[in-house]
PDB file of N, CA, C and O in Angstrom, chain B, residues numbered from 101:
ATOM      1  N   UNK B 101     101.657 113.754  91.651  1.00  0.00           N
ATOM      2  CA  UNK B 101     101.427 112.532  90.667  1.00  0.00           C
ATOM      3  C   UNK B 101     101.887 111.233  91.439  1.00  0.00           C
ATOM      4  O   UNK B 101     102.990 111.245  91.984  1.00  0.00           O
ATOM      5  N   UNK B 102     101.150 110.207  91.500  1.00  0.00           N
ATOM      6  CA  UNK B 102     101.565 108.923  91.926  1.00  0.00           C
ATOM      7  C   UNK B 102     101.979 107.986  90.841  1.00  0.00           C
ATOM      8  O   UNK B 102     101.366 108.003  89.773  1.00  0.00           O
ATOM      9  N   UNK B 103     102.866 107.259  91.017  1.00  0.00           N
ATOM     10  CA  UNK B 103     103.284 106.229  90.112  1.00  0.00           C
ATOM     11  C   UNK B 103     103.481 104.821  90.734  1.00  0.00           C
ATOM     12  O   UNK B 103     104.095 104.620  91.782  1.00  0.00           O
ATOM     13  N   UNK B 104     102.848 103.802  89.911  1.00  0.00           N
ATOM     14  CA  UNK B 104     102.898 102.434  90.418  1.00  0.00           C
ATOM     15  C   UNK B 104     103.768 101.790  89.386  1.00  0.00           C
ATOM     16  O   UNK B 104     103.524 101.863  88.182  1.00  0.00           O
ATOM     17  N   UNK B 105     104.914 101.080  89.958  1.00  0.00           N
ATOM     18  CA  UNK B 105     105.750 100.455  89.196  1.00  0.00           C
ATOM     19  C   UNK B 105     105.577  98.809  89.084  1.00  0.00           C
ATOM     20  O   UNK B 105     105.326  98.167  90.104  1.00  0.00           O
ATOM     21  N   UNK B 106     105.699  98.259  88.000  1.00  0.00           N
ATOM     22  CA  UNK B 106     105.350  96.849  87.811  1.00  0.00           C
ATOM     23  C   UNK B 106     106.510  96.269  88.372  1.00  0.00           C
ATOM     24  O   UNK B 106     107.622  96.783  88.248  1.00  0.00           O
ATOM     25  N   UNK B 107     106.247  94.992  89.117  1.00  0.00           N
ATOM     26  CA  UNK B 107     107.305  94.330  89.762  1.00  0.00           C
ATOM     27  C   UNK B 107     106.988  92.659  89.612  1.00  0.00           C
ATOM     28  O   UNK B 107     105.821  92.274  89.532  1.00  0.00           O
ATOM     29  N   UNK B 108     107.852  91.935  89.589  1.00  0.00           N
ATOM     30  CA  UNK B 108     107.603  90.463  89.430  1.00  0.00           C
ATOM     31  C   UNK B 108     107.796  89.890  90.817  1.00  0.00           C
ATOM     32  O   UNK B 108     108.852  90.078  91.421  1.00  0.00           O
ATOM     33  N   UNK B 109     106.682  89.117  91.393  1.00  0.00           N
ATOM     34  CA  UNK B 109     107.001  88.494  92.713  1.00  0.00           C
ATOM     35  C   UNK B 109     107.908  87.351  92.590  1.00  0.00           C
ATOM     36  O   UNK B 109     107.776  86.436  91.777  1.00  0.00           O
ATOM     37  N   UNK B 110     108.982  87.493  93.590  1.00  0.00           N
ATOM     38  CA  UNK B 110     110.044  86.297  93.481  1.00  0.00           C
ATOM     39  C   UNK B 110     109.630  85.392  94.472  1.00  0.00           C
ATOM     40  O   UNK B 110     109.756  84.197  94.207  1.00  0.00           O
ATOM     41  N   UNK B 111     109.027  85.811  95.875  1.00  0.00           N
ATOM     42  CA  UNK B 111     108.799  85.031  96.860  1.00  0.00           C
ATOM     43  C   UNK B 111     107.574  85.737  97.811  1.00  0.00           C
ATOM     44  O   UNK B 111     107.400  86.952  97.709  1.00  0.00           O
ATOM     45  N   UNK B 112     106.881  85.077  98.575  1.00  0.00           N
ATOM     46  CA  UNK B 112     106.017  85.644  99.467  1.00  0.00           C
ATOM     47  C   UNK B 112     106.261  84.873 100.940  1.00  0.00           C
ATOM     48  O   UNK B 112     106.300  83.645 101.022  1.00  0.00           O
ATOM     49  N   UNK B 113     106.385  85.573 101.841  1.00  0.00           N
ATOM     50  CA  UNK B 113     106.641  85.023 103.229  1.00  0.00           C
ATOM     51  C   UNK B 113     105.247  84.815 103.829  1.00  0.00           C
ATOM     52  O   UNK B 113     104.239  85.198 103.235  1.00  0.00           O
ATOM     53  N   UNK B 114     105.209  84.206 105.010  1.00  0.00           N
ATOM     54  CA  UNK B 114     103.906  84.081 105.823  1.00  0.00           C
ATOM     55  C   UNK B 114     103.184  85.365 106.436  1.00  0.00           C
ATOM     56  O   UNK B 114     102.060  85.357 106.938  1.00  0.00           O
ATOM     57  N   UNK B 115     103.962  86.385 106.317  1.00  0.00           N
ATOM     58  CA  UNK B 115     103.292  87.750 106.869  1.00  0.00           C
ATOM     59  C   UNK B 115     102.848  88.402 105.652  1.00  0.00           C
ATOM     60  O   UNK B 115     102.564  89.590 105.809  1.00  0.00           O
ATOM     61  N   UNK B 116     102.694  87.865 104.299  1.00  0.00           N
ATOM     62  CA  UNK B 116     102.179  88.545 103.312  1.00  0.00           C
ATOM     63  C   UNK B 116     103.156  89.586 102.667  1.00  0.00           C
ATOM     64  O   UNK B 116     102.761  90.548 102.008  1.00  0.00           O
ATOM     65  N   UNK B 117     104.354  89.326 102.899  1.00  0.00           N
ATOM     66  CA  UNK B 117     105.250  90.276 102.434  1.00  0.00           C
ATOM     67  C   UNK B 117     105.971  89.796 101.299  1.00  0.00           C
ATOM     68  O   UNK B 117     106.659  88.823 101.607  1.00  0.00           O
ATOM     69  N   UNK B 118     106.067  90.130 100.073  1.00  0.00           N
ATOM     70  CA  UNK B 118     106.566  89.627  99.048  1.00  0.00           C
ATOM     71  C   UNK B 118     107.995  90.289  98.576  1.00  0.00           C
ATOM     72  O   UNK B 118     108.144  91.505  98.456  1.00  0.00           O
ATOM     73  N   UNK B 119     108.930  89.409  98.349  1.00  0.00           N
ATOM     74  CA  UNK B 119     109.955  89.995  97.662  1.00  0.00           C
ATOM     75  C   UNK B 119     109.932  90.197  96.116  1.00  0.00           C
ATOM     76  O   UNK B 119     109.748  89.200  95.418  1.00  0.00           O
ATOM     77  N   UNK B 120     110.095  91.349  95.563  1.00  0.00           N
ATOM     78  CA  UNK B 120     109.739  91.703  94.277  1.00  0.00           C
ATOM     79  C   UNK B 120     110.942  92.105  93.579  1.00  0.00           C
ATOM     80  O   UNK B 120     111.877  92.624  94.187  1.00  0.00           O
ATOM     81  N   UNK B 121     110.966  91.880  92.268  1.00  0.00           N
ATOM     82  CA  UNK B 121     111.919  92.592  91.399  1.00  0.00           C
ATOM     83  C   UNK B 121     111.351  93.565  90.587  1.00  0.00           C
ATOM     84  O   UNK B 121     110.398  93.388  89.829  1.00  0.00           O
ATOM     85  N   UNK B 122     112.141  94.898  90.820  1.00  0.00           N
ATOM     86  CA  UNK B 122     111.735  95.936  89.808  1.00  0.00           C
ATOM     87  C   UNK B 122     112.961  96.326  89.198  1.00  0.00           C
ATOM     88  O   UNK B 122     113.795  96.982  89.823  1.00  0.00           O
ATOM     89  N   UNK B 123     113.127  95.962  88.004  1.00  0.00           N
ATOM     90  CA  UNK B 123     114.159  96.297  87.193  1.00  0.00           C
ATOM     91  C   UNK B 123     115.501  96.071  87.513  1.00  0.00           C
ATOM     92  O   UNK B 123     116.427  96.847  87.276  1.00  0.00           O
ATOM     93  N   UNK B 124     115.592  94.670  88.218  1.00  0.00           N
ATOM     94  CA  UNK B 124     116.749  93.961  88.643  1.00  0.00           C
ATOM     95  C   UNK B 124     116.961  94.551  90.206  1.00  0.00           C
ATOM     96  O   UNK B 124     117.961  94.193  90.828  1.00  0.00           O
ATOM     97  N   UNK B 125     116.172  95.295  90.706  1.00  0.00           N
ATOM     98  CA  UNK B 125     116.327  95.417  92.124  1.00  0.00           C
ATOM     99  C   UNK B 125     115.270  94.876  92.805  1.00  0.00           C
ATOM    100  O   UNK B 125     114.105  94.906  92.408  1.00  0.00           O
ATOM    101  N   UNK B 126     115.738  94.275  94.045  1.00  0.00           N
ATOM    102  CA  UNK B 126     114.703  93.583  94.738  1.00  0.00           C
ATOM    103  C   UNK B 126     114.285  94.620  96.030  1.00  0.00           C
ATOM    104  O   UNK B 126     115.048  95.422  96.569  1.00  0.00           O
ATOM    105  N   UNK B 127     112.739  94.350  96.398  1.00  0.00           N
ATOM    106  CA  UNK B 127     112.461  95.261  97.395  1.00  0.00           C
ATOM    107  C   UNK B 127     111.378  94.244  98.133  1.00  0.00           C
ATOM    108  O   UNK B 127     111.159  93.115  97.694  1.00  0.00           O
ATOM    109  N   UNK B 128     110.817  94.713  99.150  1.00  0.00           N
ATOM    110  CA  UNK B 128     109.648  94.248  99.832  1.00  0.00           C
ATOM    111  C   UNK B 128     108.328  94.680  99.670  1.00  0.00           C
ATOM    112  O   UNK B 128     108.254  95.901  99.808  1.00  0.00           O
ATOM    113  N   UNK B 129     107.369  94.198  99.455  1.00  0.00           N
ATOM    114  CA  UNK B 129     105.954  94.783  99.221  1.00  0.00           C
ATOM    115  C   UNK B 129     104.905  94.050  99.778  1.00  0.00           C
ATOM    116  O   UNK B 129     104.882  92.839  99.557  1.00  0.00           O
ATOM    117  N   UNK B 130     104.055  94.547 100.441  1.00  0.00           N
ATOM    118  CA  UNK B 130     102.874  93.867 101.030  1.00  0.00           C
ATOM    119  C   UNK B 130     101.860  93.584  99.833  1.00  0.00           C
ATOM    120  O   UNK B 130     101.524  94.328  98.911  1.00  0.00           O
ATOM    121  N   UNK B 131     101.474  92.267 100.133  1.00  0.00           N
ATOM    122  CA  UNK B 131     100.402  91.922  99.056  1.00  0.00           C
ATOM    123  C   UNK B 131      99.035  91.674  99.952  1.00  0.00           C
ATOM    124  O   UNK B 131      98.184  90.820  99.701  1.00  0.00           O
ATOM    125  N   UNK B 132      99.015  92.581 101.017  1.00  0.00           N
ATOM    126  CA  UNK B 132      97.690  92.511 101.735  1.00  0.00           C
ATOM    127  C   UNK B 132      96.426  93.021 100.783  1.00  0.00           C
ATOM    128  O   UNK B 132      95.271  92.610 100.894  1.00  0.00           O
ATOM    129  N   UNK B 133      96.831  93.868  99.958  1.00  0.00           N
ATOM    130  CA  UNK B 133      95.720  94.478  99.076  1.00  0.00           C
ATOM    131  C   UNK B 133      95.442  93.567  97.630  1.00  0.00           C
ATOM    132  O   UNK B 133      94.551  93.710  96.793  1.00  0.00           O
ATOM    133  N   UNK B 134      96.417  92.711  97.680  1.00  0.00           N
ATOM    134  CA  UNK B 134      96.234  91.635  96.386  1.00  0.00           C
ATOM    135  C   UNK B 134      96.527  90.267  96.885  1.00  0.00           C
ATOM    136  O   UNK B 134      97.597  89.701  96.663  1.00  0.00           O
ATOM    137  N   UNK B 135      95.532  89.742  97.577  1.00  0.00           N
ATOM    138  CA  UNK B 135      95.717  88.431  98.320  1.00  0.00           C
ATOM    139  C   UNK B 135      95.717  87.317  97.213  1.00  0.00           C
ATOM    140  O   UNK B 135      96.104  86.192  97.526  1.00  0.00           O
ATOM    141  N   UNK B 136      95.321  87.566  95.999  1.00  0.00           N
ATOM    142  CA  UNK B 136      95.287  86.412  94.979  1.00  0.00           C
ATOM    143  C   UNK B 136      96.707  86.432  94.244  1.00  0.00           C
ATOM    144  O   UNK B 136      96.875  85.633  93.323  1.00  0.00           O
ATOM    145  N   UNK B 137      97.671  87.247  94.581  1.00  0.00           N
ATOM    146  CA  UNK B 137      98.946  87.427  93.888  1.00  0.00           C
ATOM    147  C   UNK B 137      99.814  86.161  94.395  1.00  0.00           C
ATOM    148  O   UNK B 137      99.875  85.759  95.557  1.00  0.00           O
ATOM    149  N   UNK B 138     100.445  85.643  93.312  1.00  0.00           N
ATOM    150  CA  UNK B 138     101.241  84.485  93.585  1.00  0.00           C
ATOM    151  C   UNK B 138     102.789  84.722  93.086  1.00  0.00           C
ATOM    152  O   UNK B 138     103.097  85.656  92.346  1.00  0.00           O
ATOM    153  N   UNK B 139     103.713  83.761  93.585  1.00  0.00           N
ATOM    154  CA  UNK B 139     105.037  83.827  92.956  1.00  0.00           C
ATOM    155  C   UNK B 139     104.958  83.733  91.387  1.00  0.00           C
ATOM    156  O   UNK B 139     104.345  82.827  90.824  1.00  0.00           O
ATOM    157  N   UNK B 140     105.594  84.691  90.755  1.00  0.00           N
ATOM    158  CA  UNK B 140     105.880  84.796  89.365  1.00  0.00           C
ATOM    159  C   UNK B 140     104.792  85.660  88.701  1.00  0.00           C
ATOM    160  O   UNK B 140     104.826  85.747  87.473  1.00  0.00           O
ATOM    161  N   UNK B 141     103.830  86.306  89.384  1.00  0.00           N
ATOM    162  CA  UNK B 141     102.922  87.214  89.001  1.00  0.00           C
ATOM    163  C   UNK B 141     103.542  88.564  89.035  1.00  0.00           C
ATOM    164  O   UNK B 141     104.420  88.829  89.856  1.00  0.00           O
ATOM    165  N   UNK B 142     103.102  89.435  88.152  1.00  0.00           N
ATOM    166  CA  UNK B 142     103.467  90.960  88.227  1.00  0.00           C
ATOM    167  C   UNK B 142     102.439  91.622  88.826  1.00  0.00           C
ATOM    168  O   UNK B 142     101.264  91.488  88.485  1.00  0.00           O
ATOM    169  N   UNK B 143     102.894  92.458  89.861  1.00  0.00           N
ATOM    170  CA  UNK B 143     101.863  93.461  90.501  1.00  0.00           C
ATOM    171  C   UNK B 143     102.269  94.930  90.381  1.00  0.00           C
ATOM    172  O   UNK B 143     103.473  95.179  90.323  1.00  0.00           O
ATOM    173  N   UNK B 144     101.468  95.830  90.344  1.00  0.00           N
ATOM    174  CA  UNK B 144     101.912  97.102  90.297  1.00  0.00           C
ATOM    175  C   UNK B 144     102.161  97.534  91.886  1.00  0.00           C
ATOM    176  O   UNK B 144     101.312  97.363  92.761  1.00  0.00           O
ATOM    177  N   UNK B 145     103.488  98.130  92.108  1.00  0.00           N
ATOM    178  CA  UNK B 145     103.738  98.446  93.599  1.00  0.00           C
ATOM    179  C   UNK B 145     103.778 100.107  93.648  1.00  0.00           C
ATOM    180  O   UNK B 145     104.342 100.884  92.877  1.00  0.00           O
ATOM    181  N   UNK B 146     102.999 100.365  94.797  1.00  0.00           N
ATOM    182  CA  UNK B 146     103.005 101.848  95.014  1.00  0.00           C
ATOM    183  C   UNK B 146     102.953 101.962  96.594  1.00  0.00           C
ATOM    184  O   UNK B 146     102.113 101.444  97.330  1.00  0.00           O
ATOM    185  N   UNK B 147     104.154 102.840  96.997  1.00  0.00           N
ATOM    186  CA  UNK B 147     104.475 103.160  98.461  1.00  0.00           C
ATOM    187  C   UNK B 147     104.479 101.733  99.214  1.00  0.00           C
ATOM    188  O   UNK B 147     103.844 101.631 100.264  1.00  0.00           O
ATOM    189  N   UNK B 148     105.147 100.690  98.718  1.00  0.00           N
ATOM    190  CA  UNK B 148     105.329  99.438  99.431  1.00  0.00           C
ATOM    191  C   UNK B 148     104.207  98.553  99.490  1.00  0.00           C
ATOM    192  O   UNK B 148     104.198  97.672 100.350  1.00  0.00           O
ATOM    193  N   UNK B 149     103.191  98.687  98.624  1.00  0.00           N
ATOM    194  CA  UNK B 149     102.064  97.957  98.652  1.00  0.00           C
ATOM    195  C   UNK B 149     101.988  97.435  97.121  1.00  0.00           C
ATOM    196  O   UNK B 149     102.360  98.160  96.198  1.00  0.00           O
ATOM    197  N   UNK B 150     101.457  96.066  96.902  1.00  0.00           N
ATOM    198  CA  UNK B 150     100.975  95.690  95.623  1.00  0.00           C
ATOM    199  C   UNK B 150      99.659  96.101  95.423  1.00  0.00           C
ATOM    200  O   UNK B 150      98.861  95.569  96.195  1.00  0.00           O
ATOM    201  N   UNK B 151      99.209  96.858  94.650  1.00  0.00           N
ATOM    202  CA  UNK B 151      97.899  97.257  94.397  1.00  0.00           C
ATOM    203  C   UNK B 151      97.029  96.772  93.353  1.00  0.00           C
ATOM    204  O   UNK B 151      95.820  97.003  93.304  1.00  0.00           O
ATOM    205  N   UNK B 152      97.700  96.079  92.504  1.00  0.00           N
ATOM    206  CA  UNK B 152      96.891  95.262  91.355  1.00  0.00           C
ATOM    207  C   UNK B 152      97.853  94.348  90.869  1.00  0.00           C
ATOM    208  O   UNK B 152      99.052  94.625  90.838  1.00  0.00           O
ATOM    209  N   UNK B 153      97.343  93.181  90.456  1.00  0.00           N
ATOM    210  CA  UNK B 153      98.085  92.104  89.787  1.00  0.00           C
ATOM    211  C   UNK B 153      97.730  92.378  88.146  1.00  0.00           C
ATOM    212  O   UNK B 153      96.573  92.523  87.750  1.00  0.00           O
ATOM    213  N   UNK B 154      98.813  92.419  87.339  1.00  0.00           N
ATOM    214  CA  UNK B 154      98.503  92.881  85.961  1.00  0.00           C
ATOM    215  C   UNK B 154      99.346  91.626  85.072  1.00  0.00           C
ATOM    216  O   UNK B 154     100.059  90.751  85.564  1.00  0.00           O
ATOM    217  N   UNK B 155      99.087  91.796  83.909  1.00  0.00           N
ATOM    218  CA  UNK B 155      99.479  90.787  83.004  1.00  0.00           C
ATOM    219  C   UNK B 155     100.939  90.966  82.663  1.00  0.00           C
ATOM    220  O   UNK B 155     101.318  92.133  82.756  1.00  0.00           O
ATOM    221  N   UNK B 156     101.752  90.177  82.328  1.00  0.00           N
ATOM    222  CA  UNK B 156     103.198  90.092  82.045  1.00  0.00           C
ATOM    223  C   UNK B 156     103.432  91.126  80.925  1.00  0.00           C
ATOM    224  O   UNK B 156     104.366  91.927  80.967  1.00  0.00           O
ATOM    225  N   UNK B 157     102.369  91.056  79.737  1.00  0.00           N
ATOM    226  CA  UNK B 157     102.406  91.947  78.735  1.00  0.00           C
ATOM    227  C   UNK B 157     102.344  93.490  79.113  1.00  0.00           C
ATOM    228  O   UNK B 157     103.088  94.346  78.635  1.00  0.00           O
ATOM    229  N   UNK B 158     101.365  93.703  80.021  1.00  0.00           N
ATOM    230  CA  UNK B 158     101.318  95.155  80.677  1.00  0.00           C
ATOM    231  C   UNK B 158     102.409  95.628  81.214  1.00  0.00           C
ATOM    232  O   UNK B 158     102.863  96.735  80.926  1.00  0.00           O
ATOM    233  N   UNK B 159     103.033  94.669  82.213  1.00  0.00           N
ATOM    234  CA  UNK B 159     104.023  94.884  82.946  1.00  0.00           C
ATOM    235  C   UNK B 159     105.372  95.392  81.876  1.00  0.00           C
ATOM    236  O   UNK B 159     106.017  96.437  81.970  1.00  0.00           O
ATOM    237  N   UNK B 160     105.514  94.444  81.006  1.00  0.00           N
ATOM    238  CA  UNK B 160     106.690  94.719  80.243  1.00  0.00           C
ATOM    239  C   UNK B 160     106.495  95.890  79.320  1.00  0.00           C
ATOM    240  O   UNK B 160     107.517  96.509  79.027  1.00  0.00           O
ATOM    241  N   UNK B 161     105.280  96.321  78.781  1.00  0.00           N
ATOM    242  CA  UNK B 161     105.121  97.471  78.108  1.00  0.00           C
ATOM    243  C   UNK B 161     105.557  98.852  79.053  1.00  0.00           C
ATOM    244  O   UNK B 161     106.257  99.762  78.610  1.00  0.00           O
ATOM    245  N   UNK B 162     105.099  98.817  80.183  1.00  0.00           N
ATOM    246  CA  UNK B 162     105.401  99.742  81.217  1.00  0.00           C
ATOM    247  C   UNK B 162     106.850  99.889  81.288  1.00  0.00           C
ATOM    248  O   UNK B 162     107.414 100.953  81.033  1.00  0.00           O
ATOM    249  N   UNK B 163     107.522  98.699  81.675  1.00  0.00           N
ATOM    250  CA  UNK B 163     108.902  98.667  81.951  1.00  0.00           C
ATOM    251  C   UNK B 163     109.673  99.044  80.858  1.00  0.00           C
ATOM    252  O   UNK B 163     110.763  99.565  81.092  1.00  0.00           O
ATOM    253  N   UNK B 164     109.276  98.861  79.582  1.00  0.00           N
ATOM    254  CA  UNK B 164     109.985  99.277  78.408  1.00  0.00           C
ATOM    255  C   UNK B 164     109.999 100.735  78.269  1.00  0.00           C
ATOM    256  O   UNK B 164     110.987 101.362  77.889  1.00  0.00           O
ATOM    257  N   UNK B 165     108.779 101.299  78.615  1.00  0.00           N
ATOM    258  CA  UNK B 165     108.763 102.731  78.743  1.00  0.00           C
ATOM    259  C   UNK B 165     109.605 103.496  79.534  1.00  0.00           C
ATOM    260  O   UNK B 165     110.141 104.535  79.147  1.00  0.00           O
ATOM    261  N   UNK B 166     109.768 102.864  80.949  1.00  0.00           N
ATOM    262  CA  UNK B 166     110.531 103.412  81.737  1.00  0.00           C
ATOM    263  C   UNK B 166     112.073 103.409  81.430  1.00  0.00           C
ATOM    264  O   UNK B 166     112.820 104.333  81.752  1.00  0.00           O
ATOM    265  N   UNK B 167     112.469 102.271  80.774  1.00  0.00           N
ATOM    266  CA  UNK B 167     113.764 102.086  80.129  1.00  0.00           C
ATOM    267  C   UNK B 167     114.067 103.143  79.256  1.00  0.00           C
ATOM    268  O   UNK B 167     115.199 103.626  79.254  1.00  0.00           O
ATOM    269  N   UNK B 168     113.051 103.617  78.405  1.00  0.00           N
ATOM    270  CA  UNK B 168     113.248 104.648  77.426  1.00  0.00           C
ATOM    271  C   UNK B 168     113.620 106.026  78.024  1.00  0.00           C
ATOM    272  O   UNK B 168     114.277 106.833  77.366  1.00  0.00           O
ATOM    273  N   UNK B 169     113.179 106.294  79.317  1.00  0.00           N
ATOM    274  CA  UNK B 169     113.476 107.413  79.934  1.00  0.00           C
ATOM    275  C   UNK B 169     113.975 107.355  81.261  1.00  0.00           C
ATOM    276  O   UNK B 169     113.291 107.722  82.216  1.00  0.00           O
ATOM    277  N   UNK B 170     115.250 106.869  81.386  1.00  0.00           N
ATOM    278  CA  UNK B 170     115.835 106.348  82.791  1.00  0.00           C
ATOM    279  C   UNK B 170     116.009 107.636  83.611  1.00  0.00           C
ATOM    280  O   UNK B 170     115.949 107.547  84.837  1.00  0.00           O
ATOM    281  N   UNK B 171     116.211 108.782  83.050  1.00  0.00           N
ATOM    282  CA  UNK B 171     116.459 109.990  83.951  1.00  0.00           C
ATOM    283  C   UNK B 171     115.186 110.442  84.603  1.00  0.00           C
ATOM    284  O   UNK B 171     115.256 111.219  85.555  1.00  0.00           O
ATOM    285  N   UNK B 172     113.989 110.000  84.148  1.00  0.00           N
ATOM    286  CA  UNK B 172     112.612 110.250  85.009  1.00  0.00           C
ATOM    287  C   UNK B 172     112.573 109.049  86.062  1.00  0.00           C
ATOM    288  O   UNK B 172     111.902 109.265  87.071  1.00  0.00           O
ATOM    289  N   UNK B 173     113.169 107.889  85.960  1.00  0.00           N
ATOM    290  CA  UNK B 173     112.823 106.910  86.954  1.00  0.00           C
ATOM    291  C   UNK B 173     114.103 106.730  87.937  1.00  0.00           C
ATOM    292  O   UNK B 173     114.101 106.094  88.991  1.00  0.00           O
ATOM    293  N   UNK B 174     115.098 107.364  87.415  1.00  0.00           N
ATOM    294  CA  UNK B 174     116.512 107.220  88.214  1.00  0.00           C
ATOM    295  C   UNK B 174     116.776 105.747  88.227  1.00  0.00           C
ATOM    296  O   UNK B 174     117.078 105.150  89.261  1.00  0.00           O
ATOM    297  N   UNK B 175     116.641 105.095  86.902  1.00  0.00           N
ATOM    298  CA  UNK B 175     117.185 103.605  86.654  1.00  0.00           C
ATOM    299  C   UNK B 175     118.316 103.556  85.697  1.00  0.00           C
ATOM    300  O   UNK B 175     118.485 104.491  84.914  1.00  0.00           O
ATOM    301  N   UNK B 176     119.071 102.563  85.710  1.00  0.00           N
ATOM    302  CA  UNK B 176     120.370 102.416  84.763  1.00  0.00           C
ATOM    303  C   UNK B 176     119.700 101.647  83.777  1.00  0.00           C
ATOM    304  O   UNK B 176     118.682 100.998  84.014  1.00  0.00           O
ATOM    305  N   UNK B 177     120.304 101.719  82.585  1.00  0.00           N
ATOM    306  CA  UNK B 177     119.803 100.802  81.349  1.00  0.00           C
ATOM    307  C   UNK B 177     120.925  99.874  81.153  1.00  0.00           C
ATOM    308  O   UNK B 177     122.044 100.380  81.240  1.00  0.00           O
ATOM    309  N   UNK B 178     120.859  98.774  80.936  1.00  0.00           N
ATOM    310  CA  UNK B 178     121.745  97.589  80.944  1.00  0.00           C
ATOM    311  C   UNK B 178     121.994  97.138  79.487  1.00  0.00           C
ATOM    312  O   UNK B 178     122.709  96.163  79.256  1.00  0.00           O
TER     313      UNK B 178
END
């Protein structure tokens, strides 16, 4: 099973690499598949690629579910 995690774009460099925030952890993700993505947008990240731009509401719903089951996503709840 594949899982894409919502992430908020913090910055984008000239090589279409975005710094994204996933539950307080920053990572790099390519936005080659989502060229319309902008700083502040939420994207679904899978295998290092942003694969879809999603609404903040959709992203928050998914992140809330992940927080309910931290053992499944190996995340800490704060």
